Steps between C-alpha positions, in 0.01 A plus 500: 500500500384704203579875492298700247676718240323795652652434844843446350478833316386674818803354682730620225348845505541521878859388481585762242333765704679401823841464335472829311390680816792355694752599229354850480519548873857369523617715210304805609308507173137503405341159428349649189853557369627154602209306355565557125866407545411191692239390249763507223739276696573130465379463859155626404498275195560200724249611756229568239540148361291275726683191374828625648342474845712798605178637645532232774784709647435800714562863427844496664617230259356695206667821616837320552481331162430842339796662689731225370372554150575870525853427631571275203366760255719774650811280508477421123 
């Protein structure tokens, strides 16, 4: 089954929005503050690359991957 690039990008955009909103809610922050940090992350880089197929995963997986990335950054 063929999925258009436009649909893939829409799925990626939705996943970013959902993950950022979940993170903001859990951390008691505004999504507008979380979004720029998220977009600079390795997680976002993987998600924004359609070839990685990370966009196949749901927002929970994206959020968890981002949380793990932050843990590793703060431990180094």
